[in-house]
N, C-alpha and C positions, 0 to 999 in steps of 0.2 A: 765807739768800741761798747762790746756788751758785757756785762757784768758774768764773773765764769762761779757755777757753782762750788762750794767745797770737794765735790769727788773730781770734777774737772781739775781744781787745782792741784789736789794730791796727786793725781795723774800724770800731770806737766811735771809735779815736782821731783817727778822720779828719773827725770831726763838731766837734771841740776845737781851737784854734787855739794852739797853745804848749807843749801837752801834750806827754810823753812818758814812754815804758816803759820801765823798769829795776829787775831785781831784784823781780822780783814788785811792783812800786808805779808807780803812775802818778803824776808829779811836773811841777811848772812853778816859773818863778820871775818874780814882778811886781815892774817898778819903779814904783814912786809917785813923787808929787809933793815930799814931804821926811818924814822921821821920824813928824810928828804923822800924817799920811796914812796912813802905814805900821802905825801904833798902832790908828787907827779901821779899818781894813781887816781887820786881825787881829781884832781884837773882835767885828766884824760878822759874820766866816767862826766865829769862838768861840760865837756867839749860834745860828749852825745848826747846827754839829757838836753843841751841846749838846742842842738840842732833836731832834736825830737819832739819839743816842746813839751816835756814828761820828765820832770823833776822830783829825783827821790831825797830821801832825809839822809845826808851824810854825817856820819859822826868821827872823828878822829881822838882817839885815846891811847893811854898807856904807850904814847911817842912813834910807835908803828902799827897799832891797831884800827883798822875803819871799818864800821859797821855801816853799814847800807840798808836800808829800809823802804820798800817799794809799796804802793799801789795808785790806784788814778783815783783821785780825789774826786774826779766831777762822776764818779759813777758808785762813789764808797766804798771801795772793794776791789778786786785784784782781776785787771782783765790781760787779755793775749798780751797787749801793748807793756804791762810790765814783764812778762815772761821775755819778751824779744828786747829790752834792756837789761834785762838780768842776764841773757844771753851776751850781749856786748858788754857787759859787766867784768863777765868772766874769763871774756877773751882779752882782757886787758892785764888780767892775773896772769898768764901763761908767760 
C-alpha cells in the first residue's frame, strides 16, 4: 500500500463522518448504547481487522465509548487500507 499525502487524506476524509486526521493516523470516537454494545462493536471490528490482518488501536472508555485509531504501521502513516477499514467500522455502527 502506498502512503497517502495529507491532501489525499483530507480529501478522503470528506467522505467519512466524524473521522479526523492527526499524528499520521485517522481516528474516530463512537458512543454506543451501553457497555455490552461497546464490547459487541469492538468484537465485530476485531473480526474484520483480523481478516484484513490490519489491526487498529481500540480503546473502550466511559463504559460506552469506543475510540478507534488507524494507521498502516509498515508505511508509518495512512494508506487506502486504513480508509477501507474505517468504512467497514462505520458500517458496523449503522
